[in-house]
Backbone as CSV, one residue per row, in Angstrom:
resi,resn,N_x,N_y,N_z,CA_x,CA_y,CA_z,C_x,C_y,C_z
1,MET,27.258,23.118,22.002,27.756,23.927,23.152,27.697,25.474,22.707
2,VAL,27.049,26.286,23.616,27.043,27.711,23.364,27.756,28.368,24.588
3,ASP,28.842,29.106,24.366,29.666,29.859,25.508,30.034,28.624,26.422
4,GLY,30.338,27.465,26.032,30.715,26.422,27.005,29.705,25.851,27.631
5,LYS,28.232,25.888,27.460,27.224,25.223,28.018,26.303,24.555,26.888
6,VAL,25.654,23.415,27.532,24.913,22.761,26.347,23.609,23.509,26.302
7,ALA,23.298,23.961,24.911,22.206,24.859,24.518,21.004,23.980,24.224
8,ARG,19.690,24.634,24.422,18.492,24.178,24.082,18.264,24.217,22.698
9,ALA,17.515,23.369,22.088,17.400,23.632,20.486,16.554,25.000,20.242
10,SER,15.925,25.633,21.098,15.364,26.799,20.997,16.186,28.045,21.273
11,ARG,17.370,27.820,21.460,18.403,28.940,21.958,18.479,29.848,20.617
12,VAL,18.355,31.120,20.866,18.339,32.128,19.879,19.838,32.587,20.034
13,LEU,20.547,32.439,18.897,22.008,32.824,18.984,22.118,34.441,19.008
14,GLN,23.144,34.899,19.727,23.359,36.510,19.863,24.724,36.664,19.172
15,ARG,25.028,37.978,18.654,26.315,38.216,18.048,27.405,37.884,19.156
16,GLY,28.544,37.168,18.884,29.532,36.945,19.659,29.504,35.622,20.452
17,ASN,28.456,34.969,20.392,28.416,33.648,21.008,29.433,32.770,20.407
18,ALA,29.962,31.937,21.254,31.055,30.934,20.752,30.262,29.496,20.678
19,VAL,30.167,29.017,19.333,29.389,27.859,19.233,30.393,26.655,18.973
20,HIS,30.278,25.486,19.659,31.148,24.443,19.633,30.134,23.246,19.194
21,ILE,30.546,22.488,18.101,29.796,21.389,17.625,30.710,20.217,17.694
22,THR,30.213,19.029,18.174,30.832,17.812,17.991,30.180,16.708,16.969
23,LEU,30.622,16.582,16.094,29.959,15.772,15.096,30.435,14.157,15.233
24,PRO,29.386,13.284,15.636,29.563,12.028,15.696,30.207,11.247,14.536
25,GLU,30.929,10.236,14.909,31.441,9.505,13.725,30.526,9.017,12.986
26,ALA,30.693,8.831,11.611,29.712,8.298,10.742,29.415,6.803,11.047
27,GLU,28.118,6.515,10.918,28.073,4.977,11.256,28.096,4.261,9.815
28,PRO,28.606,3.115,9.971,28.848,2.273,8.660,27.376,2.051,8.176
29,PRO,27.241,2.049,6.817,25.909,1.741,6.242,25.421,0.342,6.620
30,ARG,24.125,0.300,7.000,23.658,-0.943,7.271,23.710,-1.994,6.210
31,GLN,23.864,-3.196,6.677,23.962,-4.303,5.612,22.700,-5.060,5.560
32,PHE,22.138,-5.381,4.384,20.816,-5.965,4.301,21.214,-7.543,4.385
33,LEU,20.787,-8.063,5.319,20.904,-9.715,5.448,19.964,-10.352,4.285
34,PRO,20.572,-11.305,3.656,19.710,-12.135,2.784,18.853,-12.998,3.674
35,ASN,17.469,-13.057,3.192,16.390,-14.032,3.822,15.687,-14.589,2.935
36,PRO,15.891,-16.040,2.609,15.336,-16.733,1.370,13.920,-16.709,1.605
37,ILE,12.995,-15.604,1.514,11.638,-15.734,1.586,11.157,-15.820,0.109
38,PRO,10.346,-16.934,0.048,9.649,-17.054,-1.371,9.063,-15.895,-1.795
39,LEU,9.241,-15.536,-3.280,8.700,-14.423,-3.916,8.262,-14.863,-5.273
40,THR,6.983,-14.252,-5.627,6.556,-14.240,-7.112,6.941,-13.205,-7.652
41,VAL,7.718,-13.338,-8.862,8.308,-12.223,-9.733,7.362,-12.309,-10.901
42,VAL,6.720,-11.254,-11.207,5.996,-11.362,-12.370,6.463,-10.744,-13.718
43,TYR,7.341,-10.016,-13.519,8.107,-9.205,-14.616,9.767,-9.037,-14.061
44,GLU,10.563,-9.263,-14.996,11.946,-8.688,-14.632,12.794,-8.576,-15.633
45,ASP,13.784,-7.556,-15.637,14.769,-7.394,-16.730,15.943,-6.703,-15.997
46,ASP,16.734,-6.170,-16.755,18.044,-5.605,-16.214,17.881,-4.450,-15.497
47,ASP,16.613,-3.740,-15.719,16.518,-2.595,-15.125,15.566,-2.399,-13.855
48,LEU,14.511,-3.300,-13.890,13.446,-3.355,-12.737,12.906,-4.752,-12.639
49,ALA,12.146,-4.824,-11.674,11.503,-6.054,-11.360,9.917,-5.629,-10.641
50,VAL,9.054,-6.457,-11.014,7.744,-6.360,-10.357,7.553,-7.623,-9.718
51,ILE,7.227,-7.289,-8.326,6.850,-8.480,-7.431,5.461,-8.607,-7.168
52,ASP,4.992,-9.717,-7.051,3.516,-9.901,-6.336,3.594,-10.191,-4.965
53,LYS,3.639,-9.040,-4.057,4.048,-9.089,-2.592,2.754,-9.874,-1.784
54,PRO,3.227,-10.843,-0.980,2.277,-11.624,-0.332,1.772,-10.728,0.769
55,ALA,0.737,-10.793,1.428,0.375,-10.116,2.683,1.317,-10.678,3.900
56,GLY,1.555,-9.668,4.866,2.250,-10.004,5.890,3.812,-9.512,5.717
57,LEU,4.206,-9.281,4.381,5.541,-9.126,4.172,5.807,-7.346,4.340
58,VAL,6.662,-7.008,5.135,7.023,-5.638,5.123,8.014,-5.353,3.898
59,VAL,7.791,-4.066,3.319,8.642,-3.585,2.125,10.099,-3.540,2.322
60,HIS,10.479,-2.767,3.361,11.934,-2.585,3.621,12.206,-2.574,4.981
61,PRO,13.310,-2.709,5.412,13.791,-2.707,6.746,13.555,-1.539,7.656
62,ALA,12.935,-1.759,8.796,12.802,-0.708,9.925,12.750,-1.336,11.180
63,PRO,12.647,-0.640,12.295,12.679,-0.985,13.442,11.618,-2.180,13.641
64,GLY,12.029,-3.353,14.163,11.205,-4.580,14.421,11.158,-5.413,13.217
65,HIS,11.767,-4.911,12.029,11.785,-5.877,10.799,13.204,-5.547,9.958
66,TRP,14.365,-5.936,10.649,15.501,-5.525,9.963,15.855,-6.557,8.975
67,ASP,15.423,-7.726,9.039,15.840,-8.759,8.231,14.923,-9.806,7.746
68,ASP,13.746,-9.321,7.653,12.503,-10.144,7.031,11.601,-9.372,6.197
69,THR,12.146,-8.748,5.468,11.379,-7.825,4.537,11.587,-8.282,2.987
70,LEU,10.745,-7.452,2.120,10.900,-7.675,0.715,12.378,-7.461,0.146
71,VAL,12.907,-6.365,0.749,14.220,-6.053,0.464,15.302,-7.188,0.794
72,ASN,15.120,-7.782,1.907,15.989,-9.027,2.410,15.819,-10.180,1.466
73,ALA,14.495,-10.381,1.092,14.113,-11.381,0.239,14.732,-11.166,-1.353
74,LEU,14.690,-9.990,-1.622,15.331,-9.747,-2.968,16.833,-9.745,-2.909
75,VAL,17.443,-9.396,-1.989,18.911,-9.762,-1.484,19.163,-11.020,-1.576
76,ALA,18.526,-11.774,-0.987,18.852,-13.454,-0.928,18.592,-14.065,-2.360
77,ARG,17.733,-13.419,-3.411,17.716,-14.129,-4.691,18.743,-13.548,-5.573
78,GLY,19.432,-12.608,-5.131,20.675,-11.742,-6.012,20.209,-10.788,-6.682
79,THR,19.136,-10.071,-6.375,18.601,-9.099,-7.145,19.300,-7.713,-6.613
80,THR,19.717,-7.173,-7.762,20.551,-5.768,-7.424,19.423,-4.755,-7.374
81,LEU,19.706,-3.817,-6.239,18.710,-3.048,-5.790,19.477,-1.610,-5.855
82,VAL,19.178,-0.576,-6.537,19.815,0.623,-6.599,18.776,1.771,-6.559
83,GLY,19.278,2.956,-6.088,18.462,4.118,-5.759,17.529,4.086,-4.507
84,GLY,16.824,5.179,-4.390,15.920,5.319,-3.131,16.775,5.744,-1.724
85,ALA,15.830,6.174,-1.029,16.253,6.529,0.310,17.110,5.736,1.197
86,ALA,17.767,6.221,1.990,18.761,5.314,2.906,17.781,4.220,3.597
87,GLY,18.382,2.859,3.378,17.472,1.805,4.044,16.356,1.294,3.058
88,ARG,16.324,1.831,2.043,15.026,1.463,1.137,15.577,1.266,-0.295
89,PRO,16.558,0.508,-0.486,17.198,0.303,-1.861,16.335,-0.051,-3.041
90,GLY,16.145,0.690,-4.074,15.393,0.171,-5.196,13.829,0.539,-4.842
91,ILE,13.590,0.808,-3.854,12.032,1.068,-3.596,11.543,2.172,-4.173
92,VAL,10.494,2.026,-5.339,9.987,3.132,-6.025,8.477,3.667,-5.214
93,HIS,7.711,2.679,-4.668,6.575,2.700,-3.965,6.369,1.656,-3.022
94,ARG,5.389,1.817,-2.043,5.210,0.659,-1.029,3.780,0.251,-0.966
95,LEU,3.672,-0.948,-0.332,2.348,-1.230,0.039,2.345,-1.579,1.578
96,ASP,1.330,-1.592,2.126,1.272,-1.825,3.542,1.589,-3.200,4.025
97,ARG,1.961,-3.698,5.065,2.402,-4.980,5.257,1.541,-5.786,4.854
98,ASP,0.105,-5.597,5.370,-1.047,-6.562,5.174,-1.842,-6.409,3.832
99,THR,-1.300,-5.638,2.857,-1.783,-5.322,1.568,-0.977,-6.209,0.716
100,SER,-1.498,-6.947,-0.196,-0.962,-7.913,-1.066,-0.902,-7.289,-2.510
101,GLY,-0.069,-7.857,-3.613,-0.143,-7.319,-4.688,1.196,-6.793,-5.325
102,LEU,0.878,-6.175,-6.706,1.940,-5.717,-7.447,2.788,-4.547,-6.989
103,LEU,4.105,-4.647,-6.988,4.974,-3.561,-6.683,6.162,-3.521,-7.375
104,VAL,6.570,-2.305,-7.869,7.822,-2.234,-8.639,8.980,-1.847,-8.043
105,VAL,10.263,-2.362,-8.059,11.433,-1.935,-7.656,12.375,-1.848,-8.827
106,ALA,13.364,-0.942,-8.566,14.443,-0.463,-9.459,15.843,-1.226,-9.216
107,LYS,16.393,-1.709,-10.456,17.838,-2.404,-10.350,18.838,-1.430,-10.722
108,THR,18.657,-0.418,-11.448,19.622,0.571,-11.652,19.238,2.006,-11.026
109,ASP,20.125,2.860,-11.086,19.849,4.424,-10.536,19.065,5.069,-11.498
110,LEU,19.244,4.878,-12.802,18.705,5.715,-13.814,17.114,5.106,-13.835
111,ALA,16.957,3.976,-13.817,15.754,3.348,-13.762,14.940,3.899,-12.274
112,HIS,15.550,3.878,-11.368,14.915,4.601,-9.930,14.474,5.954,-10.366
113,ARG,15.409,6.780,-10.771,15.040,8.158,-10.867,13.821,8.359,-11.894
114,ARG,13.786,7.695,-12.974,12.944,7.819,-13.933,11.550,7.361,-13.479
115,LEU,11.521,6.119,-12.754,10.345,5.543,-12.107,9.555,6.466,-11.111
116,THR,10.662,6.924,-10.255,10.145,7.937,-9.178,9.554,9.164,-9.746
117,HIS,10.166,9.786,-10.885,9.577,10.989,-11.512,8.303,10.670,-12.094
118,ALA,8.297,9.354,-12.823,6.760,9.002,-13.278,5.739,8.857,-12.287
119,LEU,6.235,8.452,-11.234,5.058,8.199,-10.019,4.612,9.560,-9.555
120,SER,5.740,10.513,-9.438,5.314,11.867,-9.124,4.515,12.518,-9.992
121,ALA,4.882,12.321,-11.313,3.959,12.743,-12.394,2.689,12.141,-12.705
122,ARG,2.412,11.226,-11.798,1.070,10.237,-12.010,1.027,9.638,-13.224
123,ARG,2.210,8.967,-13.969,2.137,8.326,-14.988,2.427,6.816,-14.745
124,ILE,2.237,6.299,-13.374,2.192,5.040,-13.108,0.839,4.867,-12.606
125,LYS,-0.060,3.805,-13.161,-1.248,3.546,-12.835,-1.374,2.384,-11.846
126,ARG,-1.777,2.538,-10.652,-2.026,1.697,-9.711,-3.311,1.231,-9.369
127,THR,-3.763,0.079,-9.624,-5.306,-0.273,-9.471,-5.527,-1.442,-8.436
128,TYR,-6.204,-1.384,-7.431,-6.329,-2.037,-6.314,-7.944,-2.724,-6.238
129,ALA,-7.985,-3.896,-5.951,-9.317,-4.625,-5.630,-9.549,-4.560,-4.204
130,ALA,-10.787,-4.122,-3.801,-10.984,-4.253,-2.380,-12.602,-4.660,-2.136
131,LEU,-12.732,-5.475,-0.930,-14.009,-5.496,-0.373,-14.431,-4.615,0.624
132,ALA,-15.387,-3.766,0.426,-15.788,-2.591,1.469,-17.176,-2.910,1.887
133,TRP,-17.153,-2.578,3.235,-18.509,-2.891,3.924,-19.700,-1.823,3.438
134,GLY,-20.850,-2.469,3.351,-22.010,-1.690,2.773,-21.998,-1.542,1.389
135,HIS,-22.784,-0.499,0.842,-22.940,-0.151,-0.384,-22.722,1.082,-0.725
136,LEU,-21.773,1.586,-1.667,-21.733,3.005,-2.157,-22.825,3.530,-2.591
137,ALA,-22.986,4.766,-2.658,-24.356,5.449,-3.107,-24.261,5.340,-4.579
138,ARG,-23.054,5.517,-5.436,-22.993,5.370,-6.754,-22.109,4.357,-7.261
139,ASP,-22.293,3.983,-8.558,-21.369,2.884,-9.064,-19.883,3.419,-9.077
140,THR,-19.815,4.808,-9.634,-18.555,5.490,-9.578,-18.529,6.644,-8.787
141,GLN,-17.350,6.819,-8.101,-17.198,7.894,-7.110,-15.753,8.148,-7.072
142,THR,-15.672,9.381,-6.903,-14.276,9.898,-6.764,-14.233,10.627,-5.106
143,ILE,-13.040,10.282,-4.343,-13.026,10.850,-3.107,-11.772,11.618,-3.195
144,ASP,-11.997,12.889,-2.990,-10.988,14.025,-3.026,-10.929,14.796,-1.766
145,GLU,-10.177,14.144,-0.645,-10.207,14.603,0.545,-8.575,14.681,1.119
146,PRO,-8.080,15.585,1.685,-6.745,15.745,2.197,-6.570,14.697,3.443
147,ILE,-5.378,14.151,3.643,-5.023,13.126,4.512,-3.723,13.659,5.264
148,GLY,-3.675,13.534,6.576,-2.712,13.740,7.364,-2.802,12.931,8.462
149,ARG,-1.711,13.099,9.378,-1.466,12.119,10.523,-2.549,12.655,11.494
150,HIS,-3.047,11.617,12.224,-4.087,11.812,13.292,-3.409,12.635,14.388
151,PRO,-4.148,13.525,14.945,-3.621,14.292,15.944,-3.191,13.731,17.268
152,ARG,-4.105,12.787,17.605,-3.823,11.958,18.870,-3.141,10.646,18.706
153,ASP,-3.318,9.920,17.534,-2.605,8.658,17.376,-1.719,8.601,16.256
154,ARG,-0.464,8.949,16.487,0.537,9.139,15.343,0.792,8.043,14.437
155,LYS,0.113,6.874,14.716,0.426,5.685,13.875,-0.937,5.529,12.846
156,ARG,-1.827,6.242,13.072,-3.087,6.444,12.120,-3.056,7.751,11.278
157,MET,-3.711,7.683,10.221,-3.886,8.688,9.212,-5.464,9.161,9.307
158,THR,-5.694,10.388,8.857,-7.060,10.588,8.903,-7.297,11.816,7.857
159,VAL,-8.626,12.058,7.516,-8.888,13.097,6.645,-8.829,14.338,7.622
160,ARG,-8.241,15.335,7.079,-8.016,16.659,7.845,-7.811,17.881,6.936
161,PRO,-8.174,18.951,7.135,-8.207,20.126,6.240,-6.737,20.375,5.779
162,GLU,-5.841,20.282,6.869,-4.255,20.699,6.655,-3.491,19.523,6.066
163,GLY,-4.138,18.573,5.818,-3.376,17.315,5.276,-2.933,17.500,3.879
164,LYS,-2.439,16.481,3.325,-1.906,16.522,1.794,-3.059,16.085,1.054
165,GLN,-3.111,16.725,-0.273,-4.074,16.381,-1.193,-4.218,14.836,-1.342
166,ALA,-5.344,14.460,-1.471,-5.543,12.934,-1.888,-6.756,12.781,-2.578
167,ARG,-6.462,11.819,-3.807,-7.732,11.527,-4.648,-7.671,9.956,-5.086
168,THR,-8.991,9.533,-4.725,-9.011,8.058,-5.053,-10.213,7.857,-6.017
169,GLU,-10.003,7.295,-6.881,-11.101,6.984,-7.919,-11.703,5.568,-7.750
170,ILE,-13.037,5.352,-7.679,-13.591,4.163,-7.188,-14.548,3.829,-8.322
171,HIS,-14.708,2.389,-8.693,-15.955,1.943,-9.393,-16.266,0.589,-8.923
172,ARG,-17.526,0.510,-8.623,-18.144,-0.729,-8.063,-18.125,-1.935,-9.274
173,ILE,-17.594,-3.200,-8.919,-17.451,-4.120,-9.698,-18.808,-4.882,-9.386
174,ALA,-19.026,-5.339,-8.016,-20.222,-6.119,-7.683,-20.708,-5.766,-6.601
175,ARG,-21.959,-5.819,-6.407,-22.808,-5.455,-5.072,-23.279,-6.590,-4.614
176,PHE,-22.882,-7.043,-3.549,-23.157,-8.375,-2.634,-23.876,-7.726,-1.623
177,ASP,-24.468,-8.799,-0.676,-25.454,-8.649,0.215,-25.075,-7.578,1.372
178,VAL,-23.698,-7.715,1.743,-23.194,-6.869,2.810,-22.094,-6.009,2.453
179,ALA,-21.606,-6.270,1.253,-20.485,-5.544,0.822,-20.297,-5.301,-0.816
180,ASP,-19.352,-4.423,-1.101,-19.143,-4.022,-2.479,-17.666,-4.574,-2.733
181,LEU,-17.619,-5.306,-4.134,-16.164,-5.446,-4.591,-15.878,-4.095,-5.425
182,LEU,-14.628,-3.474,-5.158,-14.381,-2.275,-5.620,-13.201,-2.279,-6.616
183,HIS,-13.207,-1.582,-7.499,-12.100,-1.270,-8.542,-11.377,0.054,-8.129
184,ILE,-10.302,0.211,-7.699,-9.740,1.540,-6.958,-8.487,1.875,-7.625
185,THR,-8.689,3.160,-8.293,-7.414,3.768,-8.753,-6.907,4.914,-7.954
186,LEU,-5.498,4.763,-7.613,-4.894,5.790,-6.927,-4.295,6.811,-7.823
187,VAL,-4.866,8.105,-7.531,-4.570,9.309,-8.201,-3.235,9.768,-7.564
188,THR,-3.237,9.980,-6.134,-2.283,10.103,-5.264,-1.824,9.069,-4.523
189,GLY,-0.646,9.120,-3.809,-0.264,7.819,-2.856,-0.009,8.237,-1.618
190,ARG,-0.924,8.438,-0.783,-0.547,8.895,0.764,-0.846,7.533,1.505
191,THR,-0.137,7.692,2.555,0.020,6.483,3.617,-1.576,6.151,3.988
192,HIS,-1.900,4.761,3.767,-3.136,4.287,4.198,-4.488,5.084,3.233
193,GLN,-3.981,5.572,1.883,-4.993,6.280,1.233,-6.297,5.807,1.257
194,ILE,-6.356,4.438,0.617,-7.531,3.940,0.265,-8.371,3.578,1.749
195,ARG,-7.687,3.038,2.423,-8.361,2.658,3.877,-8.903,3.709,4.339
196,VAL,-8.087,4.936,4.469,-8.556,6.153,5.122,-9.956,6.824,4.365
197,HIS,-9.802,6.844,3.062,-10.812,7.543,2.300,-12.162,6.639,2.360
198,LEU,-11.944,5.344,2.169,-13.193,4.329,2.415,-13.793,4.338,3.773
199,SER,-12.975,4.505,4.809,-13.668,4.697,6.031,-14.196,5.984,6.223
200,HIS,-13.705,7.128,5.783,-14.398,8.341,5.837,-15.669,8.563,5.124
201,VAL,-15.748,7.692,4.118,-17.202,7.904,3.520,-18.025,6.898,4.090
202,GLY,-17.794,6.069,5.131,-18.520,5.158,5.794,-18.435,3.682,5.207
203,HIS,-17.555,3.346,4.375,-17.547,2.052,3.674,-16.104,1.451,3.881
204,PRO,-15.630,1.188,5.184,-14.396,0.757,5.510,-14.009,-0.606,4.781
205,VAL,-12.701,-1.033,4.338,-12.208,-2.031,3.897,-12.549,-3.198,4.928
206,VAL,-13.196,-4.354,4.249,-13.396,-5.447,5.134,-12.204,-5.959,5.651
207,GLY,-12.151,-6.397,7.071,-10.915,-6.903,7.645,-9.752,-5.885,8.031
208,ASP,-10.122,-4.588,7.869,-9.166,-3.720,8.059,-9.077,-3.503,9.817
209,PRO,-7.921,-3.782,10.388,-8.034,-3.816,11.796,-7.855,-2.397,12.381
210,VAL,-7.645,-1.387,11.710,-7.437,0.095,12.040,-8.644,0.794,11.769
211,TYR,-8.986,0.893,10.666,-10.072,1.766,10.006,-11.301,1.054,9.698
212,HIS,-11.549,-0.064,10.645,-12.636,-0.964,10.390,-14.120,-0.350,10.563
213,GLY,-14.401,0.457,11.198,-15.764,1.195,11.558,-16.487,0.298,12.134
214,GLY,-16.026,-0.606,13.006,-16.894,-1.630,13.622,-17.007,-3.145,13.036
215,GLY,-16.582,-3.080,11.748,-16.616,-4.441,11.163,-18.186,-4.814,10.784
216,SER,-18.477,-6.148,11.133,-19.789,-7.003,10.833,-20.725,-6.249,11.972
217,ARG,-20.120,-5.579,12.939,-21.270,-5.055,13.925,-22.042,-3.892,13.250
218,ARG,-21.541,-3.377,12.316,-22.347,-2.212,11.600,-23.421,-2.762,10.918
219,VAL,-23.494,-4.055,10.468,-24.534,-4.858,9.929,-25.692,-5.173,10.806
220,THR,-26.780,-4.498,10.833,-27.747,-5.037,11.774,-29.189,-5.453,11.129
221,THR,-29.034,-5.613,9.532,-30.185,-6.191,9.036,-30.294,-7.696,8.989
222,GLY,-31.034,-8.434,8.322,-31.218,-9.693,8.277,-30.192,-10.457,7.716
223,ARG,-28.987,-9.819,7.112,-27.846,-10.453,6.546,-26.810,-10.530,7.392
224,ARG,-26.984,-10.077,8.830,-26.050,-10.256,9.902,-25.230,-11.744,9.909
225,ASP,-25.821,-12.667,9.544,-25.049,-14.090,9.534,-23.765,-14.013,8.666
226,ILE,-24.255,-13.407,7.368,-23.119,-13.277,6.512,-22.072,-12.406,6.728
227,ALA,-22.553,-11.131,7.414,-21.451,-10.307,7.823,-20.447,-10.849,8.940
228,VAL,-21.034,-11.787,9.972,-20.308,-12.360,10.782,-19.352,-13.225,10.302
229,ALA,-19.893,-14.129,9.251,-19.101,-15.144,8.442,-17.903,-14.466,7.698
230,LEU,-18.277,-13.153,7.096,-17.368,-12.603,6.326,-16.196,-12.071,7.105
231,ASP,-16.602,-11.482,8.293,-15.542,-10.954,9.159,-14.455,-12.011,9.678
232,ARG,-14.910,-13.110,9.860,-14.167,-14.319,10.446,-13.467,-14.893,9.339
233,ALA,-13.680,-14.836,8.224,-13.049,-15.361,6.862,-12.050,-14.566,6.373
234,THR,-11.877,-13.233,6.904,-11.059,-12.226,6.476,-9.955,-12.271,7.055
235,PRO,-8.723,-12.592,7.073,-7.490,-12.767,7.908,-6.854,-11.454,7.877
236,ARG,-7.097,-10.636,7.042,-6.257,-9.432,7.060,-7.235,-8.225,6.188
237,GLN,-6.811,-7.161,5.991,-7.587,-6.065,5.067,-8.020,-6.580,3.755
238,ALA,-9.108,-6.643,3.300,-9.246,-7.221,1.830,-8.946,-6.111,0.837
239,LEU,-7.781,-5.775,0.762,-7.096,-4.976,-0.272,-6.002,-5.635,-1.055
240,HIS,-6.132,-5.522,-2.455,-5.274,-6.063,-3.233,-4.800,-5.273,-4.299
241,ALA,-3.293,-5.045,-4.575,-2.801,-4.199,-5.649,-2.794,-5.237,-6.866
242,ALA,-3.978,-5.087,-7.612,-4.372,-6.068,-8.584,-3.751,-5.851,-9.868
243,ALA,-3.316,-4.432,-10.331,-2.908,-4.153,-11.554,-1.850,-2.866,-11.528
244,LEU,-1.026,-3.048,-12.350,0.049,-1.912,-12.363,0.302,-1.730,-13.988
245,GLU,0.360,-0.442,-14.297,0.628,-0.139,-15.616,1.570,1.084,-15.708
246,LEU,2.595,0.890,-16.455,3.743,1.941,-16.641,4.389,1.755,-17.934
247,THR,5.053,2.988,-18.134,6.147,2.732,-19.248,7.485,2.489,-18.734
248,HIS,7.987,1.637,-19.486,9.360,0.984,-19.133,10.328,2.269,-19.146
249,PRO,11.100,2.402,-17.967,11.795,3.749,-17.889,12.997,3.627,-18.813
250,ILE,13.331,2.572,-19.380,14.548,2.638,-20.406,13.971,2.462,-21.716
251,THR,13.390,1.291,-21.909,12.874,0.906,-23.352,11.638,1.708,-23.989
252,GLY,10.924,2.189,-22.935,9.694,2.942,-23.523,8.543,1.843,-23.667
253,GLN,8.740,0.623,-23.426,7.749,-0.280,-23.541,6.612,-0.103,-22.620
254,LEU,5.175,-0.240,-22.930,4.169,-0.366,-21.965,4.184,-1.604,-21.276
255,LEU,4.113,-1.608,-19.844,4.023,-2.668,-19.115,2.604,-2.656,-18.535
256,ALA,1.854,-3.685,-18.804,0.334,-3.819,-18.110,0.404,-5.182,-17.352
257,LEU,0.427,-5.095,-16.039,0.506,-6.421,-15.287,-0.760,-6.714,-14.538
258,GLN,-0.895,-7.714,-14.237,-2.071,-8.084,-13.388,-1.874,-9.190,-12.455
259,SER,-2.668,-9.087,-11.307,-2.513,-10.206,-10.145,-3.980,-10.559,-9.832
260,GLU,-4.118,-11.819,-9.866,-5.767,-12.203,-9.489,-5.923,-12.150,-7.823
261,TRP,-7.239,-12.089,-7.471,-7.583,-12.185,-6.113,-6.864,-13.150,-5.382
262,PRO,-6.166,-12.844,-4.204,-5.291,-13.675,-3.524,-6.038,-14.773,-3.003
263,LEU,-5.343,-15.842,-2.781,-5.851,-17.159,-2.113,-6.308,-17.140,-0.660
264,ASP,-5.578,-16.057,0.124,-5.995,-15.992,1.500,-7.365,-15.205,1.685
265,LEU,-7.815,-14.643,0.476,-8.970,-13.693,0.718,-10.092,-14.523,-0.093
266,ARG,-9.781,-15.703,-0.809,-10.909,-16.313,-1.593,-11.990,-16.816,-0.864
267,GLU,-11.908,-17.450,0.286,-13.102,-17.712,1.114,-13.900,-16.423,1.349
268,ALA,-13.391,-15.363,1.699,-14.183,-14.120,2.085,-15.088,-13.652,1.102
269,LEU,-14.508,-13.747,-0.335,-15.161,-13.354,-1.439,-16.522,-14.184,-1.856
270,LEU,-16.265,-15.607,-1.627,-17.227,-16.505,-1.816,-18.249,-16.416,-0.695
271,ILE,-18.022,-15.996,0.397,-18.985,-15.843,1.677,-19.800,-14.641,1.305
272,CYS,-18.964,-13.599,0.682,-19.398,-12.147,0.447,-20.541,-12.393,-0.531
273,SER,-20.380,-13.189,-1.495,-21.366,-13.288,-2.649,-22.608,-14.194,-2.342
274,ASP,-22.440,-14.908,-1.148,-23.684,-15.653,-0.683,-24.113,-16.694,-1.854
275,ALA,-23.343,-17.042,-2.691,-23.706,-17.981,-3.745,-22.392,-18.268,-4.615
276,PRO,-21.535,-19.285,-4.077,-20.313,-19.724,-4.743,-20.523,-19.835,-6.219
277,ASP,-21.775,-20.246,-6.773,-21.621,-20.406,-8.301,-21.609,-19.283,-8.942
278,ARG,-21.791,-18.038,-8.308,-21.691,-16.843,-9.094,-20.278,-16.527,-9.442
279,ILE,-19.267,-16.904,-8.744,-17.876,-16.423,-8.756,-17.094,-17.628,-9.305
280,ALA,-16.265,-17.385,-10.284,-15.141,-18.187,-10.784,-14.254,-18.535,-9.790
281,VAL,-13.935,-19.650,-9.236,-13.113,-19.646,-7.937,-11.637,-19.569,-8.536
282,GLU,-11.125,-19.956,-9.706,-9.884,-19.762,-9.908,-9.265,-18.519,-10.376
283,GLU,-10.333,-17.785,-11.111,-9.984,-16.322,-11.410,-11.325,-15.469,-11.254
284,PRO,-11.560,-15.154,-9.943,-12.809,-14.210,-9.867,-12.861,-12.870,-10.467
285,LEU,-11.568,-12.330,-10.274,-11.391,-10.962,-10.981,-11.574,-10.774,-12.321
286,ARG,-11.256,-11.744,-13.012,-11.347,-11.921,-14.402,-12.816,-12.161,-14.896
287,TYR,-13.236,-13.234,-13.987,-14.633,-13.659,-14.292,-15.598,-12.348,-14.296
288,LEU,-15.317,-11.599,-13.208,-16.246,-10.429,-12.837,-15.746,-9.106,-13.865
289,ARG,-14.834,-9.520,-14.805,-14.290,-8.201,-15.632,-13.771,-7.020,-14.951
290,PHE,-12.961,-7.351,-13.802,-12.224,-6.412,-13.198,-11.225,-5.731,-14.158
291,PHE,-10.476,-6.493,-14.873,-9.460,-5.945,-15.577,-9.893,-5.259,-16.769
292,THR,-11.038,-5.273,-17.124,-11.552,-4.619,-18.443,-12.351,-3.443,-18.097
293,THR,-12.450,-3.058,-16.681,-13.327,-1.921,-16.343,-12.729,-0.720,-16.778
């Protein structure tokens, strides 16, 4: 209130105005309900844990997902989560709901602070495997384009001059008939960065429901049948956090962790290759030397 009347946010105060402020009572901290969602833990000690997150699992509670997230699953297994923003205990970095793969969480405040600093200093290496429509012009490519919120659709991101600096490094692992299998390293970590950058250069992630660029409809050559089959066999965006490399924030040990191409995208990879005998079904990424690139 200013001089006894409700004031607009744009009100410019003048000397002598009487300002009255009523502070609401502090809300009790939100409780994180345990939810016994099965999790694959690839590494854990007293300071941190690395989870192989399945597709479809939201990382932390938010509207619409208060009790069915990775945080709720970790609480159910008794994992201590410390540090992070309100509502995101222990969370160091995130993955989109329908992106699978490796994600690190902190179990102590010191570990969280050091991991967050290492992430900001780009000392945590995050590598993704992705199927992208079409064929990149070169085997190795760097996309360095700023990313910001879409001016009309606030749920989407886009390349725009006033956005935040974003850099993605790409190496082609395999060139199939209608798509490439890519080895992608994040230099920065903007929201939807890989999906936005690949769509921006005309090679969106296969199965991406937002930045798909037309999906199989973009293929008009004689391989249209494969493109349609690939679209149908991809239940979500074909993007997987396949490798994570970091220095342990307490011990200094180098942690180099890997996750194979997920089962729910295995059929898509076989269809994409158009020759199942080219791909080792059990460990396709290792077979294609993804982790030694």
